[in-house]
N, CA, C and O atoms as CSV, one atom per row, in Angstrom:
chain,resi,resn,atom,element,x,y,z
A,1,UNK,N,N,84.109,-99.833,88.141
A,1,UNK,CA,C,85.107,-100.174,87.136
A,1,UNK,C,C,86.047,-101.246,87.700
A,1,UNK,O,O,86.488,-101.161,88.846
A,2,UNK,N,N,86.333,-102.216,86.902
A,2,UNK,CA,C,87.183,-103.335,87.317
A,2,UNK,C,C,88.641,-102.900,87.454
A,2,UNK,O,O,89.101,-101.985,86.771
A,3,UNK,N,N,89.354,-103.577,88.351
A,3,UNK,CA,C,90.781,-103.320,88.521
A,3,UNK,C,C,91.552,-104.627,88.389
A,3,UNK,O,O,91.052,-105.705,88.710
A,4,UNK,N,N,92.761,-104.500,87.916
A,4,UNK,CA,C,93.695,-105.623,87.818
A,4,UNK,C,C,95.084,-105.032,87.975
A,4,UNK,O,O,95.495,-104.185,87.182
A,5,UNK,N,N,95.805,-105.472,88.991
A,5,UNK,CA,C,97.146,-104.968,89.252
A,5,UNK,C,C,98.176,-105.868,88.567
A,5,UNK,O,O,98.135,-107.090,88.709
A,6,UNK,N,N,99.080,-105.264,87.837
A,6,UNK,CA,C,100.172,-105.985,87.175
A,6,UNK,C,C,101.447,-105.616,87.924
A,6,UNK,O,O,101.833,-104.448,87.944
A,7,UNK,N,N,102.102,-106.590,88.536
A,7,UNK,CA,C,103.317,-106.295,89.294
A,7,UNK,C,C,104.463,-105.964,88.330
A,7,UNK,O,O,104.404,-106.319,87.152
A,8,UNK,N,N,105.490,-105.296,88.821
A,8,UNK,CA,C,106.661,-105.040,87.967
A,8,UNK,C,C,107.267,-106.331,87.410
A,8,UNK,O,O,107.703,-106.359,86.259
A,9,UNK,N,N,107.301,-107.401,88.214
A,9,UNK,CA,C,107.869,-108.675,87.748
A,9,UNK,C,C,107.036,-109.255,86.607
A,9,UNK,O,O,107.590,-109.754,85.627
A,10,UNK,N,N,105.708,-109.192,86.729
A,10,UNK,CA,C,104.833,-109.699,85.662
A,10,UNK,C,C,104.992,-108.857,84.403
A,10,UNK,O,O,105.066,-109.391,83.296
A,11,UNK,N,N,105.044,-107.546,84.575
A,11,UNK,CA,C,105.207,-106.661,83.419
A,11,UNK,C,C,106.523,-106.939,82.698
A,11,UNK,O,O,106.565,-106.987,81.468
A,12,UNK,N,N,107.582,-107.121,83.458
A,12,UNK,CA,C,108.883,-107.410,82.849
A,12,UNK,C,C,108.832,-108.706,82.048
A,12,UNK,O,O,109.376,-108.774,80.946
A,13,UNK,N,N,108.179,-109.744,82.595
A,13,UNK,CA,C,108.090,-111.022,81.894
A,13,UNK,C,C,107.218,-110.905,80.641
A,13,UNK,O,O,107.550,-111.477,79.603
A,14,UNK,N,N,106.123,-110.182,80.728
A,14,UNK,CA,C,105.270,-109.977,79.553
A,14,UNK,C,C,106.072,-109.297,78.448
A,14,UNK,O,O,106.050,-109.737,77.299
A,15,UNK,N,N,106.781,-108.224,78.797
A,15,UNK,CA,C,107.601,-107.517,77.792
A,15,UNK,C,C,108.671,-108.439,77.227
A,15,UNK,O,O,108.941,-108.420,76.026
A,16,UNK,N,N,109.282,-109.249,78.093
A,16,UNK,CA,C,110.351,-110.159,77.673
A,16,UNK,C,C,109.854,-111.184,76.656
A,16,UNK,O,O,110.477,-111.372,75.611
A,17,UNK,N,N,108.732,-111.850,76.955
A,17,UNK,CA,C,108.243,-112.880,76.026
A,17,UNK,C,C,107.760,-112.267,74.718
A,17,UNK,O,O,107.898,-112.880,73.660
A,18,UNK,N,N,107.199,-111.071,74.779
A,18,UNK,CA,C,106.779,-110.411,73.533
A,18,UNK,C,C,107.990,-110.017,72.700
A,18,UNK,O,O,107.966,-110.127,71.474
A,19,UNK,N,N,109.045,-109.561,73.358
A,19,UNK,CA,C,110.285,-109.235,72.633
A,19,UNK,C,C,110.867,-110.480,71.984
A,19,UNK,O,O,111.307,-110.431,70.835
A,20,UNK,N,N,110.875,-111.603,72.711
A,20,UNK,CA,C,111.392,-112.860,72.150
A,20,UNK,C,C,110.566,-113.315,70.945
A,20,UNK,O,O,111.120,-113.797,69.957
A,21,UNK,N,N,109.255,-113.165,71.029
A,21,UNK,CA,C,108.367,-113.543,69.931
A,21,UNK,C,C,108.517,-112.619,68.735
A,21,UNK,O,O,108.334,-113.028,67.589
A,22,UNK,N,N,108.854,-111.369,69.018
A,22,UNK,CA,C,108.969,-110.393,67.950
A,22,UNK,C,C,107.643,-109.770,67.557
A,22,UNK,O,O,107.582,-109.026,66.578
A,23,UNK,N,N,106.594,-110.054,68.288
A,23,UNK,CA,C,105.279,-109.473,68.006
A,23,UNK,C,C,104.373,-109.631,69.217
A,23,UNK,O,O,104.676,-110.386,70.141
A,24,UNK,N,N,103.271,-108.920,69.201
A,24,UNK,CA,C,102.270,-109.043,70.254
A,24,UNK,C,C,102.044,-107.742,70.987
A,24,UNK,O,O,102.934,-106.899,71.100
A,25,UNK,N,N,100.816,-107.603,71.486
A,25,UNK,CA,C,100.420,-106.399,72.207
A,25,UNK,C,C,100.445,-106.581,73.712
A,25,UNK,O,O,100.577,-105.613,74.461
A,26,UNK,N,N,100.318,-107.827,74.155
A,26,UNK,CA,C,100.289,-108.080,75.586
A,26,UNK,C,C,99.854,-109.498,75.882
A,26,UNK,O,O,99.927,-110.384,75.030
A,27,UNK,N,N,99.402,-109.693,77.103
A,27,UNK,CA,C,98.945,-110.985,77.581
A,27,UNK,C,C,97.421,-110.991,77.577
A,27,UNK,O,O,96.795,-110.042,78.047
A,28,UNK,N,N,96.826,-112.052,77.050
A,28,UNK,CA,C,95.370,-112.212,77.065
A,28,UNK,C,C,95.030,-113.227,78.159
A,28,UNK,O,O,95.622,-114.304,78.232
A,29,UNK,N,N,94.062,-112.861,79.009
A,29,UNK,CA,C,93.656,-113.718,80.114
A,29,UNK,C,C,92.157,-113.984,80.025
A,29,UNK,O,O,91.353,-113.071,79.837
A,30,UNK,N,N,91.813,-115.240,80.164
A,30,UNK,CA,C,90.411,-115.628,80.266
A,30,UNK,C,C,90.330,-116.772,81.267
A,30,UNK,O,O,91.350,-117.218,81.792
A,31,UNK,N,N,89.127,-117.240,81.528
A,31,UNK,CA,C,88.929,-118.398,82.396
A,31,UNK,C,C,88.069,-119.396,81.648
A,31,UNK,O,O,87.292,-119.032,80.765
A,32,UNK,N,N,88.219,-120.667,82.015
A,32,UNK,CA,C,87.386,-121.705,81.419
A,32,UNK,C,C,86.990,-122.695,82.497
A,32,UNK,O,O,87.727,-122.899,83.462
A,33,UNK,N,N,85.825,-123.312,82.335
A,33,UNK,CA,C,85.456,-124.375,83.271
A,33,UNK,C,C,86.482,-125.501,83.174
A,33,UNK,O,O,86.782,-125.989,82.085
A,34,UNK,N,N,87.010,-125.902,84.316
A,34,UNK,CA,C,88.071,-126.909,84.289
A,34,UNK,C,C,88.380,-127.401,85.687
A,34,UNK,O,O,88.061,-126.747,86.680
A,35,UNK,N,N,88.999,-128.546,85.747
A,35,UNK,CA,C,89.532,-129.071,87.002
A,35,UNK,C,C,88.468,-129.475,87.996
A,35,UNK,O,O,87.278,-129.507,87.685
A,36,UNK,N,N,88.914,-129.778,89.181
A,36,UNK,CA,C,88.010,-130.277,90.212
A,36,UNK,C,C,87.343,-129.153,90.996
A,36,UNK,O,O,86.387,-129.408,91.728
A,37,UNK,N,N,87.824,-127.906,90.861
A,37,UNK,CA,C,87.241,-126.810,91.627
A,37,UNK,C,C,86.339,-125.894,90.814
A,37,UNK,O,O,85.570,-125.131,91.399
A,38,UNK,N,N,86.403,-125.941,89.502
A,38,UNK,CA,C,85.472,-125.127,88.735
A,38,UNK,C,C,86.049,-124.391,87.553
A,38,UNK,O,O,85.552,-124.548,86.438
A,39,UNK,N,N,87.090,-123.585,87.754
A,39,UNK,CA,C,87.649,-122.753,86.692
A,39,UNK,C,C,89.172,-122.806,86.700
A,39,UNK,O,O,89.798,-123.092,87.721
A,40,UNK,N,N,89.746,-122.526,85.545
A,40,UNK,CA,C,91.196,-122.345,85.467
A,40,UNK,C,C,91.486,-121.141,84.586
A,40,UNK,O,O,90.682,-120.764,83.733
A,41,UNK,N,N,92.638,-120.553,84.806
A,41,UNK,CA,C,93.067,-119.404,84.010
A,41,UNK,C,C,93.591,-119.892,82.670
A,41,UNK,O,O,94.222,-120.946,82.580
A,42,UNK,N,N,93.322,-119.115,81.635
A,42,UNK,CA,C,93.829,-119.397,80.302
A,42,UNK,C,C,94.645,-118.186,79.873
A,42,UNK,O,O,94.132,-117.068,79.828
A,43,UNK,N,N,95.926,-118.413,79.556
A,43,UNK,CA,C,96.820,-117.338,79.142
A,43,UNK,C,C,97.205,-117.534,77.685
A,43,UNK,O,O,97.461,-118.653,77.240
A,44,UNK,N,N,97.243,-116.434,76.954
A,44,UNK,CA,C,97.618,-116.471,75.549
A,44,UNK,C,C,98.237,-115.118,75.209
A,44,UNK,O,O,98.162,-114.170,75.990
A,45,UNK,N,N,98.840,-115.050,74.047
A,45,UNK,CA,C,99.352,-113.779,73.556
A,45,UNK,C,C,98.213,-113.005,72.906
A,45,UNK,O,O,97.369,-113.586,72.223
A,46,UNK,N,N,98.193,-111.716,73.119
A,46,UNK,CA,C,97.232,-110.850,72.446
A,46,UNK,C,C,97.948,-110.198,71.272
A,46,UNK,O,O,98.728,-109.261,71.448
A,47,UNK,N,N,97.677,-110.699,70.081
A,47,UNK,CA,C,98.267,-110.121,68.871
A,47,UNK,C,C,97.339,-109.090,68.240
A,47,UNK,O,O,97.777,-108.236,67.469
A,48,UNK,N,N,96.061,-109.177,68.573
A,48,UNK,CA,C,95.067,-108.190,68.158
A,48,UNK,C,C,94.204,-107.900,69.377
A,48,UNK,O,O,94.250,-108.631,70.367
A,49,UNK,N,N,93.427,-106.846,69.305
A,49,UNK,CA,C,92.543,-106.480,70.398
A,49,UNK,C,C,91.108,-106.764,69.978
A,49,UNK,O,O,90.658,-106.313,68.924
A,50,UNK,N,N,90.395,-107.512,70.808
A,50,UNK,CA,C,88.974,-107.735,70.581
A,50,UNK,C,C,88.203,-106.578,71.205
A,50,UNK,O,O,88.536,-106.121,72.298
A,51,UNK,N,N,87.175,-106.108,70.511
A,51,UNK,CA,C,86.420,-104.938,70.969
A,51,UNK,C,C,85.828,-105.091,72.355
A,51,UNK,O,O,85.666,-104.098,73.064
A,52,UNK,N,N,85.499,-106.311,72.762
A,52,UNK,CA,C,84.829,-106.510,74.040
A,52,UNK,C,C,85.784,-106.765,75.207
A,52,UNK,O,O,85.337,-106.893,76.347
A,53,UNK,N,N,87.070,-106.841,74.947
A,53,UNK,CA,C,88.047,-107.093,76.014
A,53,UNK,C,C,88.272,-105.843,76.856
A,53,UNK,O,O,88.132,-104.714,76.386
A,54,UNK,N,N,88.627,-106.084,78.117
A,54,UNK,CA,C,88.982,-104.987,79.015
A,54,UNK,C,C,90.499,-104.931,79.081
A,54,UNK,O,O,91.161,-105.944,79.307
A,55,UNK,N,N,91.042,-103.739,78.882
A,55,UNK,CA,C,92.491,-103.535,78.800
A,55,UNK,C,C,93.021,-102.950,80.106
A,55,UNK,O,O,92.476,-101.981,80.634
A,56,UNK,N,N,94.087,-103.554,80.614
A,56,UNK,CA,C,94.789,-103.039,81.786
A,56,UNK,C,C,96.241,-102.843,81.393
A,56,UNK,O,O,96.801,-103.637,80.637
A,57,UNK,N,N,96.849,-101.783,81.908
A,57,UNK,CA,C,98.240,-101.506,81.568
A,57,UNK,C,C,98.974,-100.996,82.804
A,57,UNK,O,O,98.445,-100.192,83.572
A,58,UNK,N,N,100.198,-101.479,82.979
A,58,UNK,CA,C,101.059,-101.011,84.064
A,58,UNK,C,C,102.493,-101.382,83.736
A,58,UNK,O,O,102.752,-102.436,83.155
A,59,UNK,N,N,103.412,-100.527,84.104
A,59,UNK,CA,C,104.843,-100.778,83.961
A,59,UNK,C,C,105.219,-101.141,82.514
A,59,UNK,O,O,106.128,-101.939,82.285
A,60,UNK,N,N,104.520,-100.554,81.555
A,60,UNK,CA,C,104.849,-100.778,80.147
A,60,UNK,C,C,104.358,-102.097,79.582
A,60,UNK,O,O,104.809,-102.512,78.515
A,61,UNK,N,N,103.439,-102.770,80.278
A,61,UNK,CA,C,102.897,-104.049,79.790
A,61,UNK,C,C,101.374,-103.995,79.810
A,61,UNK,O,O,100.771,-103.327,80.651
A,62,UNK,N,N,100.766,-104.710,78.871
A,62,UNK,CA,C,99.311,-104.742,78.757
A,62,UNK,C,C,98.770,-106.142,79.020
A,62,UNK,O,O,99.375,-107.148,78.652
A,63,UNK,N,N,97.604,-106.169,79.670
A,63,UNK,CA,C,96.858,-107.400,79.882
A,63,UNK,C,C,95.441,-107.144,79.380
A,63,UNK,O,O,94.811,-106.147,79.733
A,64,UNK,N,N,94.953,-108.064,78.548
A,64,UNK,CA,C,93.612,-107.981,77.983
A,64,UNK,C,C,92.777,-109.099,78.587
A,64,UNK,O,O,93.161,-110.267,78.533
A,65,UNK,N,N,91.629,-108.739,79.163
A,65,UNK,CA,C,90.800,-109.706,79.868
A,65,UNK,C,C,89.485,-109.899,79.116
A,65,UNK,O,O,88.817,-108.936,78.739
A,66,UNK,N,N,89.136,-111.157,78.912
A,66,UNK,CA,C,87.879,-111.498,78.262
A,66,UNK,C,C,86.716,-110.983,79.108
A,66,UNK,O,O,86.791,-111.003,80.337
A,67,UNK,N,N,85.646,-110.524,78.465
A,67,UNK,CA,C,84.538,-109.930,79.216
A,67,UNK,C,C,83.912,-110.872,80.243
A,67,UNK,O,O,83.486,-110.420,81.306
A,68,UNK,N,N,83.848,-112.162,79.950
A,68,UNK,CA,C,83.251,-113.095,80.899
A,68,UNK,C,C,84.158,-113.407,82.084
A,68,UNK,O,O,83.729,-114.077,83.024
A,69,UNK,N,N,85.398,-112.936,82.058
A,69,UNK,CA,C,86.334,-113.173,83.154
A,69,UNK,C,C,86.553,-111.942,84.022
A,69,UNK,O,O,87.161,-112.040,85.088
A,70,UNK,N,N,86.069,-110.792,83.586
A,70,UNK,CA,C,86.353,-109.547,84.306
A,70,UNK,C,C,85.861,-109.597,85.740
A,70,UNK,O,O,86.598,-109.232,86.657
A,71,UNK,N,N,84.638,-110.040,85.951
A,71,UNK,CA,C,84.096,-110.072,87.306
A,71,UNK,C,C,84.885,-111.032,88.195
A,71,UNK,O,O,85.135,-110.730,89.362
A,72,UNK,N,N,85.279,-112.185,87.654
A,72,UNK,CA,C,86.041,-113.158,88.436
A,72,UNK,C,C,87.439,-112.654,88.775
A,72,UNK,O,O,87.991,-113.016,89.814
A,73,UNK,N,N,88.023,-111.816,87.901
A,73,UNK,CA,C,89.387,-111.327,88.106
A,73,UNK,C,C,89.446,-109.950,88.763
A,73,UNK,O,O,90.534,-109.473,89.087
A,74,UNK,N,N,88.311,-109.309,88.964
A,74,UNK,CA,C,88.292,-107.957,89.516
A,74,UNK,C,C,89.026,-107.905,90.858
A,74,UNK,O,O,88.740,-108.684,91.768
A,75,UNK,N,N,89.967,-106.982,90.961
A,75,UNK,CA,C,90.746,-106.809,92.190
A,75,UNK,C,C,91.958,-107.711,92.292
A,75,UNK,O,O,92.665,-107.687,93.299
A,76,UNK,N,N,92.210,-108.512,91.258
A,76,UNK,CA,C,93.332,-109.459,91.290
A,76,UNK,C,C,94.663,-108.782,91.007
A,76,UNK,O,O,94.733,-107.666,90.493
A,77,UNK,N,N,95.706,-109.499,91.362
A,77,UNK,CA,C,97.067,-109.102,91.052
A,77,UNK,C,C,97.685,-110.190,90.182
A,77,UNK,O,O,97.616,-111.375,90.508
A,78,UNK,N,N,98.290,-109.773,89.071
A,78,UNK,CA,C,99.045,-110.695,88.219
A,78,UNK,C,C,100.509,-110.523,88.586
A,78,UNK,O,O,101.058,-109.425,88.489
A,79,UNK,N,N,101.136,-111.612,89.009
A,79,UNK,CA,C,102.536,-111.567,89.407
A,79,UNK,C,C,103.300,-112.626,88.614
A,79,UNK,O,O,102.697,-113.536,88.046
A,80,UNK,N,N,104.607,-112.505,88.579
A,80,UNK,CA,C,105.459,-113.517,87.978
A,80,UNK,C,C,106.438,-113.946,89.045
A,80,UNK,O,O,107.201,-113.128,89.558
A,81,UNK,N,N,106.423,-115.238,89.387
A,81,UNK,CA,C,107.203,-115.720,90.528
A,81,UNK,C,C,108.140,-116.855,90.120
A,81,UNK,O,O,107.920,-117.557,89.133
A,82,UNK,N,N,109.178,-117.002,90.912
A,82,UNK,CA,C,110.111,-118.124,90.776
A,82,UNK,C,C,110.070,-118.907,92.070
A,82,UNK,O,O,110.297,-118.362,93.150
A,83,UNK,N,N,109.778,-120.195,91.951
A,83,UNK,CA,C,109.788,-121.093,93.108
A,83,UNK,C,C,110.637,-122.293,92.733
A,83,UNK,O,O,110.203,-123.162,91.976
A,84,UNK,N,N,111.841,-122.335,93.262
A,84,UNK,CA,C,112.777,-123.393,92.883
A,84,UNK,C,C,113.114,-123.266,91.405
A,84,UNK,O,O,113.581,-122.220,90.954
A,85,UNK,N,N,112.876,-124.336,90.654
A,85,UNK,CA,C,113.138,-124.323,89.219
A,85,UNK,C,C,111.928,-123.848,88.417
A,85,UNK,O,O,112.020,-123.688,87.200
A,86,UNK,N,N,110.818,-123.624,89.072
A,86,UNK,CA,C,109.586,-123.231,88.384
A,86,UNK,C,C,109.445,-121.718,88.329
A,86,UNK,O,O,109.718,-121.014,89.302
A,87,UNK,N,N,109.012,-121.235,87.170
A,87,UNK,CA,C,108.697,-119.817,86.981
A,87,UNK,C,C,107.344,-119.751,86.294
A,87,UNK,O,O,107.098,-120.443,85.306
A,88,UNK,N,N,106.457,-118.896,86.838
A,88,UNK,CA,C,105.104,-118.869,86.292
A,88,UNK,C,C,104.379,-117.591,86.708
A,88,UNK,O,O,104.765,-116.913,87.660
A,89,UNK,N,N,103.300,-117.281,85.953
A,89,UNK,CA,C,102.410,-116.196,86.332
A,89,UNK,C,C,101.506,-116.709,87.444
A,89,UNK,O,O,100.951,-117.804,87.353
A,90,UNK,N,N,101.365,-115.911,88.489
A,90,UNK,CA,C,100.491,-116.254,89.606
A,90,UNK,C,C,99.408,-115.183,89.695
A,90,UNK,O,O,99.680,-113.988,89.580
A,91,UNK,N,N,98.186,-115.637,89.901
A,91,UNK,CA,C,97.073,-114.730,90.094
A,91,UNK,C,C,96.713,-114.724,91.568
A,91,UNK,O,O,96.293,-115.743,92.117
A,92,UNK,N,N,96.878,-113.585,92.201
A,92,UNK,CA,C,96.453,-113.404,93.587
A,92,UNK,C,C,95.060,-112.792,93.501
A,92,UNK,O,O,94.897,-111.577,93.387
A,93,UNK,N,N,94.054,-113.674,93.559
A,93,UNK,CA,C,92.686,-113.298,93.262
A,93,UNK,C,C,91.854,-113.311,94.541
A,93,UNK,O,O,91.632,-114.371,95.126
A,94,UNK,N,N,91.387,-112.122,94.985
A,94,UNK,CA,C,90.604,-112.061,96.219
A,94,UNK,C,C,89.218,-112.682,96.088
A,94,UNK,O,O,88.540,-112.882,97.095
A,95,UNK,N,N,88.784,-112.990,94.874
A,95,UNK,CA,C,87.454,-113.557,94.646
A,95,UNK,C,C,87.424,-115.071,94.792
A,95,UNK,O,O,86.347,-115.667,94.835
A,96,UNK,N,N,88.599,-115.704,94.869
A,96,UNK,CA,C,88.671,-117.155,94.958
A,96,UNK,C,C,88.191,-117.613,96.337
A,96,UNK,O,O,88.679,-117.155,97.370
A,97,UNK,N,N,87.228,-118.522,96.320
A,97,UNK,CA,C,86.682,-119.077,97.561
A,97,UNK,C,C,87.369,-120.387,97.937
A,97,UNK,O,O,87.481,-120.722,99.117
A,98,UNK,N,N,87.834,-121.136,96.912
A,98,UNK,CA,C,88.474,-122.418,97.168
A,98,UNK,C,C,89.341,-122.779,95.962
A,98,UNK,O,O,89.050,-122.363,94.841
A,99,UNK,N,N,90.398,-123.545,96.189
A,99,UNK,CA,C,91.271,-124.030,95.128
A,99,UNK,C,C,91.438,-125.532,95.286
A,99,UNK,O,O,91.326,-126.074,96.386
A,100,UNK,N,N,91.709,-126.197,94.162
A,100,UNK,CA,C,91.987,-127.626,94.261
A,100,UNK,C,C,93.382,-127.816,94.861
A,100,UNK,O,O,94.174,-126.874,94.917
A,101,UNK,N,N,93.669,-129.002,95.294
A,101,UNK,CA,C,94.946,-129.299,95.955
A,101,UNK,C,C,96.160,-129.034,95.105
A,101,UNK,O,O,97.208,-128.656,95.627
A,102,UNK,N,N,96.043,-129.225,93.796
A,102,UNK,CA,C,97.202,-129.033,92.923
A,102,UNK,C,C,97.327,-127.586,92.452
A,102,UNK,O,O,98.318,-127.234,91.812
A,103,UNK,N,N,96.341,-126.742,92.759
A,103,UNK,CA,C,96.412,-125.331,92.386
A,103,UNK,C,C,96.042,-125.048,90.945
A,103,UNK,O,O,96.241,-123.928,90.476
A,104,UNK,N,N,95.514,-126.019,90.230
A,104,UNK,CA,C,95.194,-125.843,88.812
A,104,UNK,C,C,93.830,-125.217,88.575
A,104,UNK,O,O,93.597,-124.643,87.511
A,105,UNK,N,N,92.925,-125.312,89.541
A,105,UNK,CA,C,91.597,-124.747,89.348
A,105,UNK,C,C,91.115,-124.071,90.621
A,105,UNK,O,O,91.672,-124.270,91.701
A,106,UNK,N,N,90.055,-123.258,90.468
A,106,UNK,CA,C,89.561,-122.467,91.584
A,106,UNK,C,C,88.044,-122.306,91.493
A,106,UNK,O,O,87.442,-122.538,90.445
A,107,UNK,N,N,87.446,-121.906,92.602
A,107,UNK,CA,C,86.029,-121.613,92.686
A,107,UNK,C,C,85.866,-120.168,93.121
A,107,UNK,O,O,86.595,-119.691,93.991
A,108,UNK,N,N,84.906,-119.466,92.515
A,108,UNK,CA,C,84.606,-118.085,92.930
A,108,UNK,C,C,83.225,-118.026,93.532
A,108,UNK,O,O,82.777,-116.957,93.945
């Protein structure tokens, strides 16, 4: 069975953006071929649940993962970090073999 850890900071941010929107069930995560290394993460709001998605929940927040991304994300941690003026979701993914220099894409 696949695992995905949602940190308290990520859960708080997911709940916050859903509250601001006034709707939504959680964060939807998928991957797409992109960039110089192979794949990039795609984040969206999950307003409905697709039957084939894998659902993860922690700290009162939900993350829905597309079936074709589950293997690539298995064992990952979703975090929300602040670096200087930048704030973003970070994926600490043990399956990543290489990343491009700008951090926009990865290889598994």
